[in-house]
N, C-alpha and C positions, 0 to 999 in steps of 0.2 A: 505492500499498498504504499503509497507517496503522499509526504502533503507535504505541502510549501511554505513550511519557515521562515524564509528569509527574509521579508520585512512586512510588521505587520500593517491588517490592514488599514485602509482609512474609514473615518467613521460614515461618508456616505456610502464602501461596499458593505460595511455592516450592517446601514440598515438595509443595501438592497437582500446580503445574502436573509437575512431577520426576512423579509418581506416573503421573499421566491421563498422558504423554506416553510415558513406559517398557511402559504395559497397548499403549498403541496399533500398539505395537511386538511385544507379541509373537504367536507360533504363534498364540493360542488365536483373539484379535483378528483377525490377519489371518486365520483361517477365514473367525468368524462375520461377512466385512465378506465375504469370498465368498461365502457364503449369503447376503448378501439381495443382492448382485448377482445372483445367478441369479434369484433370486426378480423380477427387475428387470427379465430377461431377456424374456420372459413378456408385457411392455406398456411396453417403447420399444426401439429399437436401440443398439447398442453404442455410436457411433460417440457421442448423445443422450448415454451413461452413461459413454465417458469424458467428455464434455464438464461433466457435473455433478461430480465426482471432480476433474475440472480446478480447477474453484470451487471444491470445500474442500476443497481441499489449500490453495490462494490464496488462501482466506478464513481457515483456520487458521492455517496459516504470519506471512499477517499482522497476527494474534490475539497473536502471544505478543509480551509485551512484552522493550524493552530488558534490562530488569533478570532478566530467567530466568536458571537457574542454565547452568552451562554442559552439566551435563548432562544438563537437561531442556531447550537446543539441540541436542544433540549425537543425542537419543533422534526430537525433532521434525522431525530430519536424517534421518535412518534410514529415520522411517513414512513421509516424504515422499516421497525416491528409492523405497520398496517401493509407496505411493497411485503415485506418480505411474507408476510399472511396469506398475502396471494396466492402470491407465490407456493406456496406450499401445497392450496385447498386446490390446484393449480394438477398440483403433480399426484395429487391425491387416487386413485384405482374407482371408477365409478363404480359401486355398484349395483349389482343385477336385478 
């Protein structure tokens, strides 16, 4: 995992990160993500989609600056939990 620790982020960057992390954890953003996942199901298997989600979570969380605010980290952790739970749900076999 790569974390950029070379320069502290500016107050405006911290605000942007916090807003983005907060938005990602909203019901509206999660609903939109679920719509996109549903659209992908026509072209890809659920296991493939789950692995893609896990990769996106790893890339996103790895890109959060060590200088990110506690609020940004909390929102990102909330989104991470939701996204990984969604991936785990997709990877489960469907009961017959």
